[in-house]
Biopython code that builds the backbone (N, CA, C, O; Angstrom):
import numpy as np
from Bio.PDB.StructureBuilder import StructureBuilder

atoms = [
    (1, "MET", "N", (38.018, 34.432, 32.567)),
    (1, "MET", "CA", (39.347, 35.521, 32.349)),
    (1, "MET", "C", (39.678, 35.825, 33.548)),
    (1, "MET", "O", (38.847, 35.663, 34.441)),
    (2, "THR", "N", (40.943, 36.326, 33.836)),
    (2, "THR", "CA", (41.254, 37.170, 35.223)),
    (2, "THR", "C", (41.028, 38.881, 34.746)),
    (2, "THR", "O", (40.626, 39.299, 33.660)),
    (3, "LYS", "N", (41.469, 39.726, 36.058)),
    (3, "LYS", "CA", (41.115, 40.905, 36.216)),
    (3, "LYS", "C", (42.586, 41.780, 35.173)),
    (3, "LYS", "O", (42.636, 42.734, 34.397)),
    (4, "GLN", "N", (43.673, 40.701, 35.786)),
    (4, "GLN", "CA", (44.308, 41.547, 34.886)),
    (4, "GLN", "C", (44.773, 41.097, 33.539)),
    (4, "GLN", "O", (45.696, 41.617, 32.912)),
    (5, "ASP", "N", (43.982, 39.990, 33.118)),
    (5, "ASP", "CA", (43.859, 39.821, 31.284)),
    (5, "ASP", "C", (42.888, 41.341, 31.088)),
    (5, "ASP", "O", (43.362, 42.371, 30.607)),
    (6, "PHE", "N", (41.995, 41.250, 31.393)),
    (6, "PHE", "CA", (40.780, 42.597, 31.304)),
    (6, "PHE", "C", (41.974, 43.589, 31.225)),
    (6, "PHE", "O", (42.331, 44.113, 30.170)),
    (7, "LEU", "N", (42.686, 43.848, 32.685)),
    (7, "LEU", "CA", (43.510, 45.432, 32.500)),
    (7, "LEU", "C", (44.313, 45.368, 31.780)),
    (7, "LEU", "O", (44.925, 46.429, 31.905)),
    (8, "ASN", "N", (44.893, 44.637, 30.845)),
    (8, "ASN", "CA", (45.957, 44.591, 29.983)),
    (8, "ASN", "C", (45.496, 44.140, 28.657)),
    (8, "ASN", "O", (46.351, 43.621, 27.939)),
    (9, "GLY", "N", (44.182, 44.258, 28.165)),
    (9, "GLY", "CA", (43.603, 44.597, 27.255)),
    (9, "GLY", "C", (43.522, 43.424, 26.258)),
    (9, "GLY", "O", (43.790, 43.583, 25.067)),
    (10, "LYS", "N", (43.096, 42.086, 26.850)),
    (10, "LYS", "CA", (43.284, 41.346, 26.354)),
    (10, "LYS", "C", (41.677, 40.580, 26.136)),
    (10, "LYS", "O", (40.826, 40.154, 26.917)),
    (11, "SER", "N", (41.789, 40.666, 24.739)),
    (11, "SER", "CA", (40.409, 40.688, 23.791)),
    (11, "SER", "C", (39.466, 38.981, 24.070)),
    (11, "SER", "O", (39.934, 37.900, 23.713)),
    (12, "PHE", "N", (38.391, 39.123, 24.624)),
    (12, "PHE", "CA", (37.153, 38.206, 25.270)),
    (12, "PHE", "C", (36.191, 38.387, 24.317)),
    (12, "PHE", "O", (35.960, 39.304, 23.529)),
    (13, "SER", "N", (35.524, 37.024, 24.609)),
    (13, "SER", "CA", (33.834, 37.280, 23.862)),
    (13, "SER", "C", (33.420, 36.633, 25.195)),
    (13, "SER", "O", (34.167, 35.943, 25.888)),
    (14, "LEU", "N", (32.136, 36.938, 25.472)),
    (14, "LEU", "CA", (31.205, 36.721, 26.904)),
    (14, "LEU", "C", (30.312, 35.014, 26.378)),
    (14, "LEU", "O", (30.190, 34.403, 25.317)),
    (15, "LYS", "N", (29.929, 34.832, 27.587)),
    (15, "LYS", "CA", (29.290, 33.308, 27.345)),
    (15, "LYS", "C", (28.070, 33.815, 26.877)),
    (15, "LYS", "O", (27.696, 34.943, 27.199)),
    (16, "GLY", "N", (27.270, 32.915, 25.980)),
    (16, "GLY", "CA", (26.140, 33.211, 25.678)),
    (16, "GLY", "C", (26.122, 34.025, 24.260)),
    (16, "GLY", "O", (25.068, 34.192, 23.647)),
    (17, "ASP", "N", (27.216, 34.452, 23.852)),
    (17, "ASP", "CA", (26.919, 35.749, 22.622)),
    (17, "ASP", "C", (27.073, 35.339, 21.484)),
    (17, "ASP", "O", (28.194, 34.936, 21.174)),
    (18, "PHE", "N", (26.200, 35.319, 20.692)),
    (18, "PHE", "CA", (25.486, 35.115, 19.179)),
    (18, "PHE", "C", (26.406, 35.014, 18.321)),
    (18, "PHE", "O", (26.217, 34.332, 17.313)),
    (19, "THR", "N", (27.728, 35.745, 18.562)),
    (19, "THR", "CA", (28.127, 36.036, 16.989)),
    (19, "THR", "C", (29.809, 35.174, 16.797)),
    (19, "THR", "O", (30.462, 35.108, 17.838)),
    (20, "SER", "N", (30.239, 34.758, 15.936)),
    (20, "SER", "CA", (31.332, 34.581, 16.211)),
    (20, "SER", "C", (32.224, 35.207, 15.642)),
    (20, "SER", "O", (33.367, 34.753, 15.684)),
    (21, "ASN", "N", (32.028, 36.079, 15.149)),
    (21, "ASN", "CA", (33.305, 36.950, 14.662)),
    (21, "ASN", "C", (33.380, 38.191, 15.477)),
    (21, "ASN", "O", (34.064, 39.100, 15.007)),
    (22, "THR", "N", (32.785, 38.385, 16.638)),
    (22, "THR", "CA", (33.384, 39.903, 17.135)),
    (22, "THR", "C", (34.027, 39.014, 18.587)),
    (22, "THR", "O", (33.777, 37.919, 19.089)),
    (23, "THR", "N", (34.964, 40.142, 18.910)),
    (23, "THR", "CA", (35.161, 40.064, 19.973)),
    (23, "THR", "C", (35.312, 41.506, 20.977)),
    (23, "THR", "O", (34.858, 42.550, 20.506)),
    (24, "TYR", "N", (35.936, 41.533, 22.314)),
    (24, "TYR", "CA", (35.414, 42.762, 23.007)),
    (24, "TYR", "C", (36.799, 43.041, 24.001)),
    (24, "TYR", "O", (37.354, 42.008, 24.377)),
    (25, "LYS", "N", (37.293, 44.105, 24.375)),
    (25, "LYS", "CA", (38.617, 44.450, 24.568)),
    (25, "LYS", "C", (38.398, 45.499, 25.592)),
    (25, "LYS", "O", (37.367, 46.171, 25.624)),
    (26, "TYR", "N", (39.488, 45.648, 26.520)),
    (26, "TYR", "CA", (39.298, 46.892, 27.805)),
    (26, "TYR", "C", (40.535, 47.612, 27.305)),
    (26, "TYR", "O", (41.617, 47.038, 27.185)),
    (27, "ARG", "N", (40.257, 49.406, 26.903)),
    (27, "ARG", "CA", (41.306, 50.027, 26.397)),
    (27, "ARG", "C", (41.440, 51.180, 27.245)),
    (27, "ARG", "O", (40.516, 51.985, 27.129)),
    (28, "GLU", "N", (42.279, 51.454, 28.010)),
    (28, "GLU", "CA", (42.194, 52.160, 29.085)),
    (28, "GLU", "C", (42.625, 54.044, 28.468)),
    (28, "GLU", "O", (43.781, 54.423, 28.283)),
    (29, "ILE", "N", (41.739, 54.670, 28.321)),
    (29, "ILE", "CA", (42.190, 55.987, 27.974)),
    (29, "ILE", "C", (42.924, 57.134, 28.678)),
    (29, "ILE", "O", (43.553, 58.008, 28.081)),
    (30, "ASP", "N", (42.776, 57.041, 30.045)),
    (30, "ASP", "CA", (43.795, 57.986, 31.032)),
    (30, "ASP", "C", (43.929, 57.096, 32.063)),
    (30, "ASP", "O", (43.598, 55.911, 32.072)),
    (31, "SER", "N", (44.384, 57.678, 32.841)),
    (31, "SER", "CA", (44.721, 56.706, 34.429)),
    (31, "SER", "C", (43.637, 56.030, 35.645)),
    (31, "SER", "O", (43.740, 55.230, 36.575)),
    (32, "ASP", "N", (42.571, 56.859, 35.033)),
    (32, "ASP", "CA", (41.225, 55.568, 35.829)),
    (32, "ASP", "C", (39.855, 55.988, 34.688)),
    (32, "ASP", "O", (38.684, 55.928, 35.061)),
    (33, "LEU", "N", (40.213, 56.360, 33.436)),
    (33, "LEU", "CA", (39.565, 56.430, 32.420)),
    (33, "LEU", "C", (38.924, 54.828, 31.633)),
    (33, "LEU", "O", (39.809, 54.038, 31.306)),
    (34, "GLY", "N", (38.318, 54.653, 31.521)),
    (34, "GLY", "CA", (38.713, 53.466, 30.026)),
    (34, "GLY", "C", (37.496, 53.521, 29.125)),
    (34, "GLY", "O", (36.681, 54.437, 29.012)),
    (35, "CYS", "N", (37.564, 51.759, 28.197)),
    (35, "CYS", "CA", (35.938, 51.455, 27.489)),
    (35, "CYS", "C", (36.166, 50.274, 27.171)),
    (35, "CYS", "O", (37.280, 49.750, 27.146)),
    (36, "ILE", "N", (34.823, 49.614, 26.824)),
    (36, "ILE", "CA", (34.865, 48.616, 26.360)),
    (36, "ILE", "C", (34.744, 48.452, 24.558)),
    (36, "ILE", "O", (33.676, 48.713, 24.003)),
    (37, "GLU", "N", (35.539, 48.153, 24.043)),
    (37, "GLU", "CA", (35.651, 48.322, 22.614)),
    (37, "GLU", "C", (35.247, 46.784, 21.999)),
    (37, "GLU", "O", (35.623, 45.767, 22.582)),
    (38, "ARG", "N", (34.540, 46.745, 20.910)),
    (38, "ARG", "CA", (34.054, 45.794, 20.060)),
    (38, "ARG", "C", (34.582, 46.014, 19.050)),
    (38, "ARG", "O", (34.716, 47.036, 18.376)),
    (39, "GLU", "N", (35.209, 43.984, 18.838)),
    (39, "GLU", "CA", (36.329, 44.187, 17.650)),
    (39, "GLU", "C", (35.644, 43.487, 16.749)),
    (39, "GLU", "O", (35.270, 42.405, 17.202)),
    (40, "TYR", "N", (35.266, 43.739, 15.390)),
    (40, "TYR", "CA", (35.113, 43.421, 14.389)),
    (40, "TYR", "C", (36.027, 42.042, 13.567)),
    (40, "TYR", "O", (36.107, 42.452, 12.409)),
    (41, "ARG", "N", (36.653, 40.800, 13.611)),
    (41, "ARG", "CA", (37.461, 40.347, 12.938)),
    (41, "ARG", "C", (36.858, 39.675, 11.784)),
    (41, "ARG", "O", (35.678, 39.325, 11.748)),
    (42, "MET", "N", (37.747, 39.498, 10.802)),
    (42, "MET", "CA", (37.461, 38.503, 9.471)),
    (42, "MET", "C", (36.669, 37.543, 9.845)),
    (42, "MET", "O", (36.466, 37.424, 11.053)),
    (43, "THR", "N", (36.073, 36.685, 8.974)),
    (43, "THR", "CA", (35.894, 35.464, 9.282)),
    (43, "THR", "C", (36.633, 34.245, 9.090)),
    (43, "THR", "O", (36.780, 33.306, 9.873)),
    (44, "ASN", "N", (37.134, 34.431, 7.771)),
    (44, "ASN", "CA", (38.441, 33.465, 7.339)),
    (44, "ASN", "C", (39.426, 33.421, 8.194)),
    (44, "ASN", "O", (39.945, 32.331, 8.437)),
    (45, "ASN", "N", (39.971, 34.837, 8.949)),
    (45, "ASN", "CA", (41.310, 34.648, 9.339)),
    (45, "ASN", "C", (40.406, 35.432, 10.803)),
    (45, "ASN", "O", (39.659, 36.408, 10.748)),
    (46, "MET", "N", (40.702, 34.803, 11.758)),
    (46, "MET", "CA", (39.995, 35.635, 13.218)),
    (46, "MET", "C", (40.836, 36.125, 13.712)),
    (46, "MET", "O", (40.463, 36.572, 14.796)),
    (47, "ASN", "N", (42.338, 36.406, 13.425)),
    (47, "ASN", "CA", (43.592, 37.110, 14.290)),
    (47, "ASN", "C", (43.255, 38.100, 13.446)),
    (47, "ASN", "O", (43.766, 38.892, 14.238)),
    (48, "THR", "N", (42.770, 38.994, 12.344)),
    (48, "THR", "CA", (42.585, 40.401, 11.939)),
    (48, "THR", "C", (41.240, 41.165, 12.457)),
    (48, "THR", "O", (40.081, 40.789, 12.284)),
    (49, "ILE", "N", (41.446, 41.697, 12.765)),
    (49, "ILE", "CA", (40.184, 42.805, 13.235)),
    (49, "ILE", "C", (40.123, 44.148, 12.201)),
    (49, "ILE", "O", (40.853, 45.134, 12.301)),
    (50, "LEU", "N", (38.987, 43.918, 11.107)),
    (50, "LEU", "CA", (38.404, 44.631, 10.590)),
    (50, "LEU", "C", (38.312, 46.210, 11.346)),
    (50, "LEU", "O", (38.384, 47.222, 10.649)),
    (51, "ILE", "N", (38.213, 46.254, 12.245)),
    (51, "ILE", "CA", (37.522, 47.255, 12.575)),
    (51, "ILE", "C", (36.681, 47.660, 14.093)),
    (51, "ILE", "O", (35.661, 46.972, 14.146)),
    (52, "SER", "N", (36.778, 48.324, 14.996)),
    (52, "SER", "CA", (36.720, 48.162, 16.568)),
    (52, "SER", "C", (35.921, 49.938, 16.652)),
    (52, "SER", "O", (36.299, 50.969, 16.096)),
    (53, "GLU", "N", (34.554, 49.669, 17.712)),
    (53, "GLU", "CA", (34.174, 50.544, 17.978)),
    (53, "GLU", "C", (33.861, 50.449, 19.581)),
    (53, "GLU", "O", (33.661, 49.472, 20.302)),
    (54, "ASN", "N", (33.898, 51.810, 19.842)),
    (54, "ASN", "CA", (33.606, 51.961, 21.776)),
    (54, "ASN", "C", (32.085, 51.861, 21.692)),
    (54, "ASN", "O", (31.153, 52.297, 21.016)),
    (55, "ILE", "N", (32.316, 51.070, 22.717)),
    (55, "ILE", "CA", (30.726, 50.675, 22.957)),
    (55, "ILE", "C", (30.063, 50.966, 24.442)),
    (55, "ILE", "O", (28.884, 51.206, 24.702)),
    (56, "MET", "N", (30.932, 50.892, 25.126)),
    (56, "MET", "CA", (30.649, 51.114, 26.465)),
    (56, "MET", "C", (32.252, 51.864, 27.631)),
    (56, "MET", "O", (33.371, 51.355, 27.702)),
    (57, "ASN", "N", (31.836, 52.949, 28.249)),
    (57, "ASN", "CA", (32.411, 53.654, 29.175)),
    (57, "ASN", "C", (32.344, 52.334, 30.512)),
    (57, "ASN", "O", (31.462, 51.545, 30.853)),
    (58, "VAL", "N", (33.762, 52.607, 30.998)),
    (58, "VAL", "CA", (34.250, 51.678, 32.335)),
    (58, "VAL", "C", (33.908, 52.740, 33.677)),
    (58, "VAL", "O", (34.759, 53.491, 34.153)),
    (59, "GLU", "N", (33.276, 52.694, 33.898)),
    (59, "GLU", "CA", (32.537, 53.204, 35.336)),
    (59, "GLU", "C", (33.183, 52.511, 36.778)),
    (59, "GLU", "O", (32.734, 52.992, 37.819)),
    (60, "LYS", "N", (34.175, 51.448, 36.904)),
    (60, "LYS", "CA", (34.277, 51.237, 38.213)),
    (60, "LYS", "C", (34.968, 49.575, 37.632)),
    (60, "LYS", "O", (34.251, 48.686, 37.174)),
    (61, "ILE", "N", (36.474, 49.471, 37.794)),
    (61, "ILE", "CA", (36.412, 48.461, 37.501)),
    (61, "ILE", "C", (36.921, 48.068, 39.504)),
    (61, "ILE", "O", (37.579, 48.631, 40.378)),
    (62, "GLY", "N", (35.845, 46.371, 39.315)),
    (62, "GLY", "CA", (35.934, 45.805, 40.788)),
    (62, "GLY", "C", (37.142, 44.481, 40.810)),
    (62, "GLY", "O", (37.948, 44.065, 39.978)),
    (63, "THR", "N", (36.816, 44.125, 42.095)),
    (63, "THR", "CA", (37.823, 42.469, 41.940)),
    (63, "THR", "C", (37.167, 41.531, 41.189)),
    (63, "THR", "O", (37.799, 40.641, 40.620)),
    (64, "LYS", "N", (35.411, 41.666, 41.084)),
    (64, "LYS", "CA", (34.845, 40.188, 40.494)),
    (64, "LYS", "C", (34.222, 40.827, 39.626)),
    (64, "LYS", "O", (33.681, 40.109, 38.786)),
    (65, "LYS", "N", (34.056, 42.173, 39.475)),
    (65, "LYS", "CA", (33.297, 42.778, 38.019)),
    (65, "LYS", "C", (33.857, 44.183, 37.881)),
    (65, "LYS", "O", (34.428, 44.997, 38.608)),
    (66, "VAL", "N", (33.270, 44.071, 36.116)),
    (66, "VAL", "CA", (33.501, 45.695, 35.721)),
    (66, "VAL", "C", (32.018, 46.395, 35.239)),
    (66, "VAL", "O", (31.336, 45.825, 34.388)),
    (67, "HIS", "N", (31.612, 47.589, 35.814)),
    (67, "HIS", "CA", (30.645, 48.265, 36.017)),
    (67, "HIS", "C", (30.652, 49.154, 34.779)),
    (67, "HIS", "O", (31.418, 50.118, 34.762)),
    (68, "CYS", "N", (29.894, 48.914, 33.792)),
    (68, "CYS", "CA", (29.938, 50.264, 32.822)),
    (68, "CYS", "C", (28.615, 51.083, 32.095)),
    (68, "CYS", "O", (27.465, 51.067, 32.535)),
    (69, "PHE", "N", (28.951, 51.597, 31.216)),
    (69, "PHE", "CA", (27.467, 52.629, 31.386)),
    (69, "PHE", "C", (27.641, 52.978, 29.771)),
    (69, "PHE", "O", (28.789, 52.979, 29.329)),
    (70, "THR", "N", (26.681, 53.234, 28.995)),
    (70, "THR", "CA", (26.862, 54.102, 28.199)),
    (70, "THR", "C", (25.503, 55.127, 27.643)),
    (70, "THR", "O", (25.222, 55.816, 28.624)),
    (71, "PHE", "N", (24.899, 55.366, 26.896)),
    (71, "PHE", "CA", (23.658, 56.396, 26.910)),
    (71, "PHE", "C", (23.109, 55.949, 25.530)),
    (71, "PHE", "O", (23.826, 55.702, 24.561)),
    (72, "LEU", "N", (21.452, 55.858, 25.555)),
    (72, "LEU", "CA", (20.630, 55.557, 24.221)),
    (72, "LEU", "C", (19.765, 56.634, 23.866)),
    (72, "LEU", "O", (19.140, 56.373, 24.893)),
    (73, "PHE", "N", (19.421, 57.163, 23.602)),
    (73, "PHE", "CA", (18.562, 57.804, 23.313)),
    (73, "PHE", "C", (18.159, 58.742, 24.737)),
    (73, "PHE", "O", (17.112, 58.423, 25.301)),
    (74, "ARG", "N", (19.042, 59.986, 25.369)),
    (74, "ARG", "CA", (19.414, 60.341, 26.701)),
    (74, "ARG", "C", (19.116, 59.226, 27.844)),
    (74, "ARG", "O", (19.056, 59.644, 29.000)),
    (75, "ASP", "N", (18.966, 58.127, 27.657)),
    (75, "ASP", "CA", (19.100, 57.400, 28.903)),
    (75, "ASP", "C", (20.401, 56.763, 29.206)),
    (75, "ASP", "O", (21.324, 56.844, 28.395)),
    (76, "LYS", "N", (20.558, 55.955, 30.648)),
    (76, "LYS", "CA", (21.548, 55.724, 31.042)),
    (76, "LYS", "C", (21.656, 54.399, 31.056)),
    (76, "LYS", "O", (21.647, 54.071, 32.243)),
    (77, "ILE", "N", (21.790, 53.095, 30.113)),
    (77, "ILE", "CA", (22.027, 52.168, 30.141)),
    (77, "ILE", "C", (23.588, 51.427, 31.098)),
    (77, "ILE", "O", (24.739, 51.510, 30.667)),
    (78, "SER", "N", (23.255, 50.868, 32.186)),
    (78, "SER", "CA", (24.689, 49.954, 32.640)),
    (78, "SER", "C", (24.505, 48.708, 32.924)),
    (78, "SER", "O", (23.524, 48.097, 33.349)),
    (79, "LYS", "N", (25.544, 48.398, 32.647)),
    (79, "LYS", "CA", (25.642, 46.606, 33.180)),
    (79, "LYS", "C", (26.860, 46.599, 33.826)),
    (79, "LYS", "O", (27.701, 47.495, 33.899)),
    (80, "LYS", "N", (26.858, 45.431, 34.311)),
    (80, "LYS", "CA", (28.099, 44.626, 34.951)),
    (80, "LYS", "C", (28.578, 43.526, 34.628)),
    (80, "LYS", "O", (27.886, 42.531, 34.845)),
    (81, "LEU", "N", (29.777, 43.383, 34.072)),
    (81, "LEU", "CA", (30.317, 42.202, 33.745)),
    (81, "LEU", "C", (31.347, 41.649, 34.508)),
    (81, "LEU", "O", (32.254, 42.306, 35.018)),
    (82, "SER", "N", (31.201, 40.402, 34.588)),
    (82, "SER", "CA", (31.452, 39.248, 36.050)),
    (82, "SER", "C", (33.037, 38.852, 34.997)),
    (82, "SER", "O", (32.952, 38.653, 33.786)),
    (83, "TYR", "N", (34.289, 38.809, 35.717)),
    (83, "TYR", "CA", (35.170, 38.006, 34.833)),
    (83, "TYR", "C", (34.777, 36.576, 34.951)),
    (83, "TYR", "O", (35.715, 35.813, 35.181)),
    (84, "ASP", "N", (33.568, 36.035, 34.839)),
    (84, "ASP", "CA", (33.731, 34.726, 34.984)),
    (84, "ASP", "C", (32.962, 34.713, 33.687)),
    (84, "ASP", "O", (33.199, 33.700, 33.029)),
    (85, "GLU", "N", (32.138, 35.519, 33.154)),
    (85, "GLU", "CA", (31.183, 35.959, 31.799)),
    (85, "GLU", "C", (32.230, 36.122, 30.816)),
    (85, "GLU", "O", (31.986, 36.230, 29.614)),
    (86, "MET", "N", (33.357, 36.140, 31.295)),
    (86, "MET", "CA", (34.348, 36.715, 29.451)),
    (86, "MET", "C", (35.365, 35.696, 29.316)),
    (86, "MET", "O", (35.726, 35.364, 30.445)),
    (87, "ILE", "N", (35.888, 35.155, 28.552)),
    (87, "ILE", "CA", (36.045, 34.062, 28.099)),
    (87, "ILE", "C", (37.537, 34.267, 26.873)),
    (87, "ILE", "O", (37.290, 34.338, 25.669)),
    (88, "GLY", "N", (38.628, 34.321, 27.255)),
    (88, "GLY", "CA", (39.764, 35.068, 26.814)),
    (88, "GLY", "C", (39.739, 34.321, 25.316)),
    (88, "GLY", "O", (39.557, 33.143, 25.007)),
    (89, "PHE", "N", (40.061, 35.792, 24.344)),
    (89, "PHE", "CA", (40.364, 35.004, 23.037)),
    (89, "PHE", "C", (41.401, 34.984, 22.566)),
    (89, "PHE", "O", (42.110, 35.989, 22.629)),
    (90, "ASN", "N", (41.871, 33.720, 21.877)),
    (90, "ASN", "CA", (43.547, 32.750, 21.356)),
    (90, "ASN", "C", (43.811, 33.136, 20.130)),
    (90, "ASN", "O", (42.792, 33.023, 19.448)),
    (91, "THR", "N", (44.315, 33.363, 19.791)),
    (91, "THR", "CA", (45.120, 33.518, 18.292)),
    (91, "THR", "C", (44.804, 32.326, 18.033)),
    (91, "THR", "O", (44.982, 31.436, 18.865)),
    (92, "VAL", "N", (44.150, 32.043, 16.538)),
    (92, "VAL", "CA", (44.283, 31.067, 15.543)),
    (92, "VAL", "C", (45.367, 30.770, 14.541)),
    (92, "VAL", "O", (45.623, 31.453, 13.549)),
    (93, "GLU", "N", (46.006, 29.603, 14.948)),
    (93, "GLU", "CA", (47.153, 29.304, 13.873)),
    (93, "GLU", "C", (46.124, 28.422, 12.616)),
    (93, "GLU", "O", (46.640, 28.002, 11.580)),
]
sb = StructureBuilder()
sb.init_structure("model")
sb.init_model(0)
sb.init_chain("A")
sb.init_seg("    ")
for serial, (resi, resn, name, xyz) in enumerate(atoms, 1):
    if name == "N":
        sb.init_residue(resn, " ", resi, " ")
    sb.init_atom(name, np.array(xyz, "f"), 0.0, 1.0, " ", f" {name:<3s}", serial, name[0])
structure = sb.get_structure()
C-alpha cells in the first residue's frame, strides 16, 4: 500500500494478521491529527462493516512508516507501521 492510499483512508490488513474479518484504516480528525481505526466486517459479506473503533492515535506520518501510540493502564505503547506491511482491502463482488 502507498502513503497516499493510507492518507486517503483506504482500508487495509496487516501482514501476519490472524483475523480474516477485520481491517484497519486511517481517519483524519484534524489537519495534523488522526487515528487508526479497526473495522469489524461481516463474515458472509466482507464489504459490510459492522462496527469500527479507534485503536491508536497517529503521532507522525513519515515517507515509509506511520508512528502510532495508545495508552494502556497509564503506559504509553508506541508502534511503527510500515506501508510495506499494509495490504490494501479490495471490495469483494
